[in-house]
C-alpha positions in Angstrom: -9.5 3.0 15.9 -7.2 0.0 15.8 -8.6 -0.8 12.3 -6.6 2.2 11.2 -3.4 0.2 11.7 -3.8 -0.1 8.0 -2.1 3.3 8.0 -4.9 5.2 6.5 -2.9 5.0 3.4 -4.5 4.3 0.4 -4.6 7.0 -2.2 -5.2 9.3 -5.2 -3.9 11.6 -7.8 -4.2 13.7 -10.8 -0.9 14.0 -12.6 -0.9 16.3 -15.6 -0.4 14.8 -19.1 1.8 11.8 -18.0 -0.7 10.2 -15.6 -2.5 7.9 -18.1 -5.3 5.7 -16.9 -5.0 3.0 -14.2 -7.3 0.9 -12.1 -6.7 -1.7 -9.4 -9.5 -3.6 -7.7 -8.8 -5.0 -4.3 -11.2 -7.2 -2.4 -10.2 -7.9 1.2 -10.8 -8.0 4.8 -10.1 -5.4 7.5 -7.6 -7.9 8.9 -5.2 -7.1 6.0 -6.3 -3.6 5.5 -2.8 -2.4 6.4 -1.7 -3.2 2.8 -4.9 -2.2 1.0 -3.0 0.4 -1.0 -0.8 -2.2 -2.6 -1.3 -3.6 -6.1 -1.8 -7.3 -6.8 2.0 -7.7 -7.4 2.8 -6.8 -3.8 -0.2 -8.5 -2.3 0.9 -11.7 -4.0 4.4 -11.5 -2.4 2.9 -11.3 1.1 2.9 -7.5 1.2 6.7 -7.2 1.0 7.4 -4.0 -1.0 9.6 -1.7 1.1 12.7 -2.3 -1.1 10.9 -2.3 -4.5 12.5 0.3 -6.7 9.7 0.5 -9.2 6.3 0.4 -7.5 3.7 3.0 -6.4 3.5 1.5 -2.9 6.6 3.6 -2.2 4.4 6.7 -2.1 2.6 5.6 1.0 4.9 2.9 2.5 8.5 3.5 1.5 9.2 7.1 0.3 12.9 6.5 0.4 12.6 4.2 -2.6 10.7 6.7 -4.8 13.8 8.2 -6.6 15.8 5.0 -7.2 14.5 4.6 -10.8 13.5 7.2 -13.4 9.9 6.5 -14.3 6.3 7.6 -14.8 3.7 5.3 -13.2 0.0 5.4 -12.7 -2.2 3.0 -10.6 -5.6 2.9 -9.0 -7.3 0.5 -6.6 -10.6 -0.3 -4.9 -11.6 -2.9 -2.3 -14.7 -4.8 -1.1 -14.7 -7.5 1.5 -15.9 -8.7 5.0 -17.4 -6.1 7.4 -18.8 -4.4 4.3 -15.4 -3.0 3.6 -15.1 -0.9 0.4 -12.0 0.9 -0.7 -10.8 2.5 -3.9 -8.4 5.1 -5.1 -5.7 6.3 -7.5 -2.0 7.0 -7.3 0.6 8.6 -9.6 4.4 8.9 -9.7 6.9 11.0 -11.6 10.6 10.5 -10.9 11.7 11.4 -14.4 10.7 15.0 -15.1 12.7 16.8 -12.4 15.5 16.3 -9.9 13.0 15.4 -7.2 10.5 12.5 -7.4 6.9 13.4 -6.8 4.1 11.0 -5.9 0.4 11.6 -4.9 -2.2 9.1 -3.9 -5.8 9.1 -2.7 -8.2 6.5 -1.2 -11.8 6.4 -0.1 -12.8 3.8 2.4 -16.0 2.4 4.0 -16.1 -0.3 6.6 -18.5 -1.7 9.2 -16.4 -1.7 12.4 -16.9 -3.9 15.4 -19.1 -2.2 18.0 -17.3 -1.3 21.3 -19.0 -0.3 24.6 -18.6 3.4 23.6 -20.4 2.7 20.3 -23.4 0.9 21.8 -26.7 2.6 20.8 -29.2 3.7 23.4 -31.8 1.3 21.9 -32.0 -1.3 19.2 -35.0 -2.1 17.1 -36.1 -5.7 17.7 -34.9 -8.1 14.9 -32.2 -5.8 13.6 -28.4 -5.8 14.1 -26.7 -2.5 14.9 -24.1 -1.2 12.4 -21.0 0.9 13.0 -20.0 2.2 9.6 -17.0 4.4 9.0 -16.2 6.5 5.9 -12.7 7.8 5.2 -10.9 9.9 2.6 -7.1 10.0 2.8 -4.6 11.8 0.6 -0.8 11.2 0.6 1.8 13.4 -1.0 5.4 12.2 -1.1 8.8 13.6 -2.3 12.0 11.7 -3.0 15.5 12.9 -3.8 18.2 10.7 -5.6 21.8 10.7 -4.4 25.0 9.4 -6.1 23.5 8.7 -9.5 20.4 7.0 -8.0 22.4 4.6 -5.9 20.8 6.2 -2.9 17.5 7.9 -2.3 15.8 9.7 0.6 12.1 10.6 0.8 9.3 11.8 3.0 5.5 11.6 2.8 2.6 13.2 4.5 -1.0 11.8 4.8 -4.2 13.7 5.6 -7.2 11.6 6.6 -10.8 12.7 7.1 -13.1 10.2 8.7 -16.8 10.0 9.6 -18.2 7.4 12.0 -21.8 6.4 12.2 -21.8 6.5 16.0 -18.9 9.0 16.8 -19.3 11.9 14.4 -16.4 13.0 12.2 -12.8 14.2 12.5 -9.4 14.2 10.8 -5.9 13.1 11.4 -2.4 13.4 9.8 0.8 11.4 9.6 4.3 11.4 8.1 6.9 8.8 7.2 10.6 9.1 6.5 12.7 6.7 4.5 16.1 6.0 2.9 16.9 3.4 0.3 20.0 2.1 -1.6 20.4 0.2 -4.8 24.1 -0.3 -5.3 23.5 -3.0 -7.9 20.6 -3.9 -10.2 20.3 -7.2 -8.4 20.0 -5.8 -4.9 18.2 -3.0 -3.0 17.4 -2.2 0.6 15.2 0.4 2.3 14.5 1.6 5.8 11.3 3.5 6.7 10.3 5.2 9.9 6.5 5.2 10.1 3.9 7.1 12.2 6.5 9.9 13.0 3.8 12.5 13.1 0.4 11.0 14.0 -2.5 13.1 15.1 -5.8 11.4 15.9 -8.6 12.3 18.2 -8.8 9.2 20.4 -5.8 7.0 19.7 -2.1 7.3 18.7 -0.5 5.0 16.2 2.7 3.5 17.5 6.1 4.4 16.1 7.3 1.7 13.7 10.4 0.9 11.7 10.4 -1.3 8.6 13.5 -2.8 6.9 13.1 -4.2 3.4 15.5 -6.2 1.2 15.3 -7.3 -2.4 17.6 -9.8 -4.2 17.4 -10.6 -7.9 16.2 -8.9 -11.0 12.9 -6.9 -11.0 12.5 -7.8 -14.7 13.0 -11.6 -14.3 13.1 -13.2 -10.8 13.5 -11.5 -7.4 12.8 -12.2 -3.8 11.5 -9.7 -1.2 11.6 -9.6 2.6 10.1 -6.9 5.0 10.6 -6.9 8.7 8.6 -4.4 10.8 8.8 -3.6 14.4 6.2 -1.4 16.1 6.2 0.2 19.5 4.3 -2.0 21.9 3.5 -4.6 19.2 4.9 -7.8 17.9 7.2 -8.4 15.0 5.7 -8.5 11.5 7.4 -10.5 8.7 6.5 -10.4 5.0 8.3 -12.4 2.3 7.7 -13.4 -1.3 9.1 -14.3 -4.7 8.2 -12.8 -8.1 9.2 -14.4 -11.4 8.5 -14.0 -15.1 8.0 -16.4 -18.0 7.8 -14.1 -21.1 5.0 -11.6 -20.5 3.6 -13.6 -17.6 4.3 -13.0 -14.0 4.0 -15.6 -11.2 4.2 -14.7 -7.5 3.9 -16.3 -4.1 4.2 -15.0 -0.5 3.9 -15.4 3.2 3.3 -13.0 6.1 3.2 -13.2 9.9 1.2 -10.2 11.2 2.5 -9.6 14.8 -0.4 -7.2 15.6 -3.1 -9.6 14.5 -1.1 -12.7 15.4 -2.0 -14.2 12.1 -0.3 -16.3 9.4 -1.1 -15.5 5.8 -0.2 -17.1 2.5 -0.7 -15.5 -1.0 -0.2 -16.1 -4.7 -0.8 -14.2 -7.9 -0.5 -14.1 -11.7 -0.1 -11.2 -14.1 0.6 -10.1 -17.6 3.1 -7.2 -18.0 4.8 -5.3 -20.9 6.3 -1.9 -21.4 2.9 -0.2 -21.4 1.6 -1.6 -18.2 0.3 -4.7 -16.3 -2.8 -6.6 -15.5 -2.6 -8.7 -12.4 -4.5 -10.9 -9.9 -3.6 -12.0 -6.4 -5.3 -13.9 -3.6 -4.3 -13.9 0.1 -5.6 -16.5 2.6 -5.5 -16.0 6.4 -4.6 -19.2 8.2 -5.3 -18.3 11.8 -7.9 -16.4 13.9 -11.5 -15.9 12.8 -10.8 -14.7 9.2 -10.3 -18.2 7.9 -12.6 -19.3 5.1 -14.1 -17.7 2.0 -15.1 -14.6 4.0 -11.6 -13.9 5.0 -9.9 -14.0 1.6 -8.3 -11.0 0.0 -8.6 -10.8 -3.8 -6.8 -8.2 -5.8 -7.0 -7.3 -9.5 -4.6 -4.6 -10.7 -4.1 -2.6 -13.8 -1.0 -0.4 -13.9 0.0 2.0 -16.6 3.6 3.1 -17.5 3.4 6.3 -19.6 6.5 6.6 -21.9 9.0 9.4 -21.5 8.0 12.7 -23.0 9.7 13.3 -26.4 11.9 16.5 -26.4 10.6 19.2 -28.6 12.5 19.4 -31.9 14.0 22.8 -32.8 12.3 24.6 -35.6 
């Protein structure tokens, strides 16, 4: 299940009255499925998001950053791309109501996997091509705790994945990540996440991985992002990008080197954002391997919603 290096993360949630409505459409290839849970803003910056203090990608990818900022946030996503890949889901975040930040996310996925020797059917009807479809549902729940007036934050998440393969039946797996983040100044934040700390899967283990993320600049104007990931038995993965604003408009660009796929990727994106939410688009282009061309593009359209703080009840 090497395709599941995408971290079986994508995700969904119902969040009481503060959830609002959100939808993100992601269209992409399995080669970049490891970031399929990200919105267009982080896809456009090459997938770099570990040190972002205000993004729902923290639920599944950087739980240590969840409690750095008080906020309500809702987002959804879906994907369609090569290998008949289809993914969609929802996520919600509340780091304002209580002393502990809470996030929940869900994703459903469908993909036509490459057929291995173990997947070969006993016979094939002449003139037809065999398929190897897999269907997945995964749910992630995350908690984060602020420290030192939100200058520091620690967090943990847990993911449950149910999968059904056309040629291997069905099963389930689980995983957990642990993270810590710091934002000593509004122009700088850093986060460190340990991934795949508790991975249970029927026929393959995910390697332990560590991700260091840095952000420099203002989230509201211009900032740069860098993620460096090292996985057990795999190569180094680097993601970097820049995000800038011109009034309500957002402009983004990014680059990534995927050490597992040995693939270079470039990306760009545009968006419109205000205090109520954001509408965004991003495209990522693989530059190496067999994913080059129109069929290998990743397109992302995002709609995010930022519910306002709940007004305190006035005394009678």
